[in-house]
LOBALO-982000 format. One record per residue: residue number from 1; x, y, z of N, C-alpha, C in turn. Coordinates in steps of 0.05 Angstrom, whole numbers, plus 5000, padded with zeros to 4 digits. Example, Ala and Ser with C-alpha at 12.3 -4.5 7.8 and 13.67 -1.06 7.14 Angstrom:
BEGIN
  keza   n.X   n.Y   n.Z  ca.X  ca.Y  ca.Z   c.X   c.Y   c.Z
     1  5264  4886  5156  5246  4910  5156  5264  4934  5156
     2  5257  4955  5142  5273  4979  5143  5258  5001  5157
//
This chain:
BEGIN
  keza   n.X   n.Y   n.Z  ca.X  ca.Y  ca.Z   c.X   c.Y   c.Z
     1  5017  4979  5001  4997  5000  4997  5019  5025  4999
     2  5013  5045  4982  5028  5069  4982  5027  5085  5008
     3  5049  5099  5013  5050  5113  5041  5038  5141  5035
     4  5023  5152  5055  5009  5178  5050  5027  5200  5046
     5  5025  5217  5029  5041  5243  5024  5037  5263  5040
     6  5014  5261  5061  5005  5281  5078  5019  5278  5106
     7  5029  5301  5114  5040  5301  5142  5018  5299  5163
     8  5023  5295  5189  5005  5292  5209  4988  5318  5216
     9  4999  5339  5208  4981  5362  5212  4957  5365  5196
    10  4955  5353  5173  4934  5348  5155  4911  5333  5172
    11  4917  5311  5181  4898  5293  5195  4888  5313  5218
    12  4905  5326  5235  4895  5342  5255  4874  5364  5245
    13  4882  5374  5222  4863  5395  5212  4835  5387  5208
    14  4836  5361  5198  4807  5352  5189  4789  5346  5213
    15  4803  5331  5236  4786  5324  5262  4791  5344  5282
    16  4810  5360  5280  4810  5383  5301  4826  5377  5327
    17  4837  5352  5326  4851  5346  5350  4879  5332  5346
    18  4899  5335  5363  4922  5322  5362  4921  5295  5382
    19  4940  5278  5375  4940  5254  5393  4929  5233  5384
    20  4918  5213  5399  4904  5188  5392  4875  5190  5394
    21  4858  5175  5378  4834  5169  5378  4828  5148  5403
    22  4804  5143  5408  4801  5120  5427  4800  5093  5410
    23  4801  5072  5422  4806  5046  5409  4778  5039  5392
    24  4754  5050  5402  4726  5046  5389  4715  5076  5384
    25  4710  5080  5364  4698  5110  5356  4668  5107  5347
    26  4650  5122  5354  4623  5122  5342  4622  5142  5322
    27  4613  5140  5297  4616  5161  5276  4585  5167  5266
    28  4578  5192  5268  4555  5204  5257  4560  5219  5233
    29  4545  5224  5216  4546  5243  5194  4541  5273  5208
    30  4521  5274  5223  4511  5299  5234  4522  5308  5259
    31  4532  5332  5265  4548  5344  5283  4527  5341  5309
    32  4500  5352  5302  4478  5354  5323  4473  5327  5333
    33  4474  5303  5318  4471  5277  5326  4496  5272  5349
    34  4520  5280  5340  4542  5268  5358  4538  5285  5383
    35  4531  5310  5383  4526  5324  5406  4506  5311  5424
    36  4484  5301  5411  4464  5289  5426  4470  5260  5437
    37  4485  5245  5425  4495  5221  5435  4515  5221  5454
    38  4531  5241  5451  4552  5248  5470  4541  5249  5503
    39  4515  5257  5500  4503  5263  5529  4502  5236  5543
    40  4500  5211  5528  4500  5189  5542  4526  5180  5554
    41  4547  5196  5549  4569  5189  5564  4573  5202  5587
    42  4587  5194  5606  4598  5205  5633  4620  5226  5626
    43  4615  5251  5636  4636  5270  5634  4642  5276  5606
    44  4626  5277  5586  4632  5284  5559  4644  5314  5553
    45  4666  5316  5534  4676  5341  5526  4682  5338  5503
    46  4687  5363  5490  4695  5365  5463  4726  5358  5458
    47  4730  5340  5446  4762  5333  5443  4771  5349  5416
    48  4753  5355  5400  4763  5372  5379  4746  5381  5357
    49  4749  5406  5342  4733  5412  5326  4748  5415  5294
    50  4745  5402  5274  4756  5406  5252  4740  5416  5228
    51  4748  5413  5204  4737  5420  5179  4711  5405  5177
    52  4685  5417  5188  4664  5400  5182  4656  5374  5201
    53  4677  5375  5222  4675  5352  5242  4679  5360  5271
    54  4667  5348  5286  4672  5353  5316  4672  5322  5331
    55  4687  5325  5348  4693  5299  5368  4690  5303  5396
    56  4672  5289  5407  4669  5285  5436  4686  5261  5446
    57  4691  5266  5473  4702  5241  5485  4692  5240  5516
    58  4686  5218  5524  4678  5211  5551  4680  5182  5559
    59  4667  5177  5579  4669  5149  5589  4640  5134  5590
    60  4641  5110  5580  4616  5094  5584  4626  5066  5598
    61  4613  5064  5625  4621  5043  5641  4649  5042  5644
    62  4665  5066  5649  4690  5067  5653  4707  5061  5633
    63  4698  5062  5606  4713  5054  5581  4710  5082  5567
    64  4734  5091  5559  4736  5118  5541  4727  5111  5513
    65  4709  5128  5506  4697  5124  5477  4694  5155  5465
    66  4702  5155  5440  4699  5181  5424  4674  5178  5406
    67  4665  5201  5403  4638  5204  5383  4647  5225  5363
    68  4647  5220  5338  4662  5239  5318  4640  5243  5295
    69  4637  5265  5286  4618  5271  5259  4635  5275  5238
    70  4625  5264  5213  4639  5266  5188  4627  5285  5170
    71  4603  5293  5171  4588  5306  5152  4577  5286  5133
    72  4560  5300  5112  4544  5279  5096  4562  5268  5071
    73  4554  5244  5065  4569  5232  5039  4591  5217  5046
    74  4601  5198  5027  4624  5180  5027  4651  5195  5026
    75  4651  5216  5013  4679  5231  5008  4684  5241  5035
    76  4668  5254  5050  4677  5268  5077  4681  5242  5096
    77  4664  5223  5096  4666  5198  5112  4690  5187  5107
    78  4702  5183  5080  4727  5171  5081  4750  5189  5090
    79  4750  5214  5088  4770  5229  5102  4772  5226  5129
    80  4744  5227  5144  4749  5226  5175  4754  5198  5181
    81  4748  5179  5168  4755  5151  5175  4785  5146  5172
    82  4796  5159  5149  4823  5158  5146  4839  5171  5169
    83  4830  5193  5178  4842  5206  5202  4842  5193  5226
    84  4818  5183  5234  4811  5164  5256  4832  5138  5259
    85  4834  5127  5232  4851  5105  5232  4882  5110  5236
    86  4890  5133  5226  4916  5145  5226  4921  5152  5254
    87  4899  5155  5269  4903  5168  5300  4900  5142  5319
    88  4896  5117  5309  4899  5095  5322  4872  5080  5331
    89  4851  5092  5318  4824  5079  5322  4824  5049  5312
    90  4813  5032  5324  4814  5004  5317  4791  4991  5309
    91  4765  5009  5314  4739  5002  5303  4724  5023  5307
    92  4707  5027  5284  4689  5048  5280  4658  5039  5277
    93  4643  5048  5292  4615  5040  5289  4597  5063  5279
    94  4588  5060  5255  4573  5084  5246  4542  5087  5260
    95  4539  5109  5269  4509  5111  5283  4494  5134  5265
    96  4480  5124  5247  4468  5144  5227  4439  5139  5219
    97  4432  5153  5199  4404  5153  5188  4399  5141  5159
    98  4377  5132  5153  4374  5119  5125  4345  5125  5116
    99  4340  5124  5093  4313  5125  5083  4305  5093  5078
   100  4275  5093  5083  4266  5064  5079  4263  5058  5047
   101  4269  5034  5038  4261  5025  5014  4235  5003  5011
   102  4228  4999  5036  4206  4975  5038  4185  4989  5055
   103  4158  4978  5052  4134  4983  5064  4137  4975  5094
   104  4150  4955  5099  4151  4943  5125  4173  4955  5143
   105  4187  4975  5132  4205  4987  5149  4198  5017  5149
   106  4194  5029  5173  4183  5055  5175  4198  5076  5195
   107  4197  5100  5195  4209  5118  5208  4213  5111  5235
   108  4233  5114  5247  4240  5104  5278  4250  5076  5278
   109  4245  5062  5259  4260  5032  5264  4285  5035  5261
   110  4299  5011  5276  4326  5008  5275  4339  4985  5260
   111  4360  4992  5244  4368  4968  5229  4402  4968  5233
   112  4410  4941  5237  4438  4937  5242  4442  4928  5213
   113  4463  4936  5201  4471  4933  5175  4490  4908  5167
   114  4480  4888  5150  4493  4867  5144  4511  4868  5117
   115  4508  4893  5105  4521  4895  5079  4518  4923  5063
   116  4533  4931  5049  4526  4960  5034  4533  4955  5005
   117  4513  4965  4990  4516  4965  4960  4532  4988  4954
   118  4552  4984  4935  4571  5007  4927  4563  5021  4904
   119  4544  5041  4906  4538  5055  4885  4544  5084  4888
   120  4571  5086  4900  4581  5111  4909  4609  5121  4893
   121  4619  5139  4895  4643  5145  4883  4669  5143  4895
   122  4667  5132  4922  4692  5130  4937  4701  5102  4939
   123  4684  5085  4945  4691  5055  4950  4707  5042  4925
   124  4703  5051  4904  4715  5042  4881  4746  5051  4881
   125  4752  5072  4896  4779  5083  4897  4795  5064  4918
   126  4782  5051  4929  4793  5040  4955  4794  5005  4951
   127  4775  4996  4936  4770  4966  4931  4771  4959  4904
   128  4775  4938  4894  4769  4925  4871  4739  4923  4870
   129  4731  4929  4843  4700  4930  4839  4688  4902  4847
   130  4702  4882  4849  4689  4856  4857  4691  4850  4885
   131  4701  4864  4902  4704  4866  4930  4678  4875  4947
   132  4666  4857  4962  4638  4867  4976  4648  4885  4997
   133  4625  4905  5004  4631  4921  5032  4613  4909  5047
   134  4626  4898  5071  4608  4883  5094  4623  4892  5115
   135  4607  4892  5139  4616  4899  5164  4633  4877  5179
   136  4647  4886  5198  4662  4866  5214  4643  4849  5231
   137  4646  4823  5233  4630  4803  5248  4624  4811  5273
   138  4649  4817  5291  4650  4822  5316  4633  4845  5324
   139  4636  4870  5308  4617  4892  5312  4591  4884  5307
   140  4585  4871  5287  4555  4865  5282  4544  4849  5305
   141  4560  4829  5314  4551  4812  5335  4543  4829  5359
   142  4565  4845  5365  4560  4861  5389  4537  4884  5390
   143  4529  4892  5364  4507  4909  5362  4481  4895  5365
   144  4481  4869  5356  4458  4851  5360  4455  4845  5388
   145  4476  4836  5401  4474  4831  5432  4467  4853  5447
   146  4478  4876  5442  4471  4902  5457  4441  4909  5455
   147  4429  4905  5426  4401  4910  5425  4383  4892  5438
   148  4392  4864  5441  4377  4845  5453  4380  4853  5485
   149  4402  4862  5493  4407  4865  5523  4389  4891  5531
   150  4385  4910  5515  4373  4931  5520  4344  4932  5512
   151  4332  4909  5500  4304  4906  5496  4298  4922  5471
   152  4315  4930  5453  4309  4950  5431  4302  4929  5407
   153  4279  4932  5395  4275  4918  5372  4294  4927  5349
   154  4300  4912  5331  4317  4917  5308  4312  4899  5287
   155  4322  4907  5262  4318  4894  5240  4346  4887  5228
   156  4354  4866  5215  4378  4867  5196  4375  4872  5169
   157  4393  4887  5154  4390  4890  5128  4411  4902  5113
   158  4409  4903  5088  4430  4915  5069  4423  4943  5061
   159  4445  4962  5061  4438  4988  5054  4452  4993  5024
   160  4431  5010  5009  4445  5020  4984  4458  5049  4991
   161  4480  5049  4985  4496  5075  4989  4502  5088  4962
   162  4497  5112  4960  4502  5127  4932  4505  5154  4943
   163  4514  5174  4922  4521  5202  4926  4504  5223  4913
   164  4482  5216  4901  4462  5232  4887  4438  5233  4899
   165  4434  5248  4923  4408  5248  4937  4385  5252  4918
   166  4387  5276  4901  4363  5287  4887  4362  5272  4861
   167  4379  5250  4856  4373  5236  4832  4361  5210  4835
   168  4349  5204  4862  4335  5180  4868  4311  5178  4853
   169  4305  5161  4844  4278  5152  4829  4262  5132  4840
   170  4237  5130  4833  4219  5109  4838  4232  5082  4826
   171  4241  5083  4800  4253  5064  4789  4278  5050  4807
   172  4291  5068  4818  4312  5062  4833  4303  5048  4860
   173  4285  5061  4869  4272  5049  4896  4260  5020  4891
   174  4245  5017  4869  4237  4991  4863  4254  4971  4858
   175  4274  4978  4844  4292  4956  4834  4309  4946  4860
   176  4319  4963  4879  4334  4953  4903  4315  4939  4919
   177  4289  4953  4921  4269  4941  4942  4263  4912  4933
   178  4256  4907  4907  4253  4879  4895  4276  4859  4901
   179  4299  4871  4906  4321  4853  4908  4325  4847  4940
   180  4307  4861  4958  4308  4856  4984  4324  4877  5003
   181  4336  4899  4989  4347  4917  5003  4333  4932  5018
   182  4340  4941  5044  4326  4951  5066  4321  4981  5065
   183  4346  4994  5057  4348  5022  5062  4366  5036  5046
   184  4366  5062  5045  4386  5079  5028  4399  5100  5047
   185  4424  5103  5043  4441  5120  5055  4464  5134  5039
   186  4483  5152  5050  4500  5165  5034  4530  5160  5045
   187  4533  5144  5064  4556  5144  5079  4568  5114  5083
   188  4551  5094  5088  4561  5067  5098  4582  5051  5080
   189  4577  5050  5053  4594  5037  5035  4620  5050  5038
   190  4622  5076  5039  4650  5092  5040  4664  5082  5067
   191  4648  5079  5092  4661  5073  5116  4671  5043  5112
   192  4657  5025  5102  4664  4997  5101  4687  4995  5084
   193  4689  5011  5062  4712  5006  5044  4737  5017  5053
   194  4739  5040  5065  4759  5053  5076  4772  5034  5100
   195  4753  5026  5117  4760  5008  5140  4772  4982  5128
   196  4761  4970  5108  4771  4946  5099  4802  4949  5088
   197  4806  4974  5071  4831  4977  5063  4856  4985  5082
   198  4843  4999  5104  4864  5004  5129  4864  4984  5147
   199  4848  4959  5147  4850  4940  5165  4840  4945  5190
   200  4819  4962  5196  4803  4968  5217  4777  4955  5218
   201  4764  4952  5239  4739  4940  5242  4717  4962  5240
   202  4695  4956  5223  4672  4976  5222  4649  4962  5222
   203  4627  4974  5230  4598  4963  5228  4582  4986  5229
   204  4554  4982  5226  4532  5004  5226  4507  5000  5239
   205  4499  5017  5251  4469  5015  5258  4454  5042  5253
   206  4430  5039  5236  4416  5063  5223  4389  5066  5236
   207  4382  5087  5240  4354  5095  5244  4339  5107  5223
   208  4316  5095  5215  4298  5105  5191  4290  5132  5196
   209  4296  5148  5175  4288  5178  5179  4265  5184  5161
   210  4262  5171  5139  4240  5177  5121  4226  5148  5112
   211  4203  5147  5105  4190  5124  5098  4196  5121  5068
   212  4188  5100  5056  4193  5089  5027  4182  5115  5011
   213  4197  5118  4990  4185  5139  4969  4183  5167  4981
   214  4195  5173  5006  4191  5199  5015  4163  5210  5018
   215  4143  5188  5023  4112  5196  5025  4106  5221  5044
   216  4124  5218  5066  4118  5238  5084  4141  5255  5095
   217  4141  5279  5097  4165  5297  5104  4172  5297  5135
   218  4198  5305  5141  4206  5309  5169  4191  5333  5182
   219  4176  5350  5169  4160  5367  5179  4138  5359  5197
   220  4131  5332  5192  4109  5319  5208  4121  5317  5237
   221  4107  5331  5257  4119  5330  5285  4121  5300  5295
   222  4101  5285  5290  4103  5258  5299  4125  5243  5289
   223  4134  5246  5263  4155  5234  5251  4182  5242  5264
   224  4185  5269  5269  4207  5282  5281  4211  5269  5309
   225  4189  5267  5324  4189  5259  5351  4200  5225  5350
   226  4192  5212  5333  4199  5184  5328  4230  5181  5322
   227  4237  5199  5303  4264  5199  5293  4285  5209  5316
   228  4276  5229  5331  4293  5234  5352  4297  5216  5375
   229  4275  5201  5379  4279  5179  5401  4294  5157  5387
   230  4291  5148  5360  4307  5130  5353  4338  5133  5352
   231  4344  5160  5348  4372  5169  5346  4386  5163  5373
   232  4371  5170  5392  4383  5167  5420  4383  5137  5424
   233  4364  5122  5417  4362  5093  5422  4387  5077  5408
   234  4391  5086  5382  4413  5072  5371  4439  5081  5381
   235  4438  5104  5393  4465  5114  5404  4472  5095  5427
   236  4448  5092  5448  4449  5073  5470  4461  5046  5461
   237  4451  5036  5439  4458  5007  5431  4487  5011  5419
   238  4491  5029  5407  4523  5031  5394  4541  5031  5416
   239  4534  5047  5440  4554  5052  5460  4558  5025  5478
   240  4534  5011  5480  4534  4982  5495  4549  4966  5476
   241  4549  4968  5450  4562  4948  5436  4593  4953  5433
   242  4600  4982  5434  4628  4986  5438  4637  4978  5460
   243  4625  4980  5481  4633  4967  5511  4635  4934  5505
   244  4620  4922  5497  4619  4894  5493  4642  4885  5476
   245  4650  4900  5454  4668  4895  5435  4697  4898  5447
   246  4699  4918  5465  4724  4920  5480  4726  4898  5500
   247  4705  4893  5517  4706  4873  5532  4715  4844  5524
   248  4700  4837  5500  4702  4812  5487  4733  4808  5476
   249  4744  4830  5463  4766  4827  5453  4793  4835  5468
   250  4785  4846  5492  4805  4857  5507  4819  4879  5496
   251  4835  4875  5479  4848  4896  5461  4838  4892  5431
   252  4822  4914  5420  4811  4912  5400  4828  4905  5374
//
């Protein structure tokens, strides 16, 4: 693998902090979600603010965990994951949102991701086109165990990741839905591709933010309330999963 041409200062610039990341990092696309989930930590504080990114650090069951935002899309996700890997992160759990592709998956539902369709512009730069983007088994198992321990209903599914939000069409939705794909987002395949290339673990848990074909908007107060609750719920599951992962593997 070719050596990076960039000095450490560039990595510091993007994430806004020097030194090491925690062994396990929770990754959100939205700064506000990172802030909200950080409140589930003991003694949370801002570890750094970079270009479009903010990181919080605190403890969960006496274990240090960092929560970092990447901003929207696979390009910025790849940059932040590269920085976290450079700074020593050994596992990254995406805690994000996705739109539903199926009638039986609605706003507020929690999905643990079993694979990501590579319809983005970044994963092909990191992996051979024939290589699948799949999550690490230990992280996925930890997410499932955490959800069960916390009595959180969840579903398993594949996410379609792409970069062109406003080019989504009914034909696209029907095509992927008919193949059994559960949801659509703009980050997960990027995370999986970079982590596979950099030999770190990654996984994803997603809250459904919009129903199939965007039939209802987020302006609906009831949908907003369901989504807000599910974001905190997936944060709880992800933190517990991070703790279980560290405890299971001792050194991730």
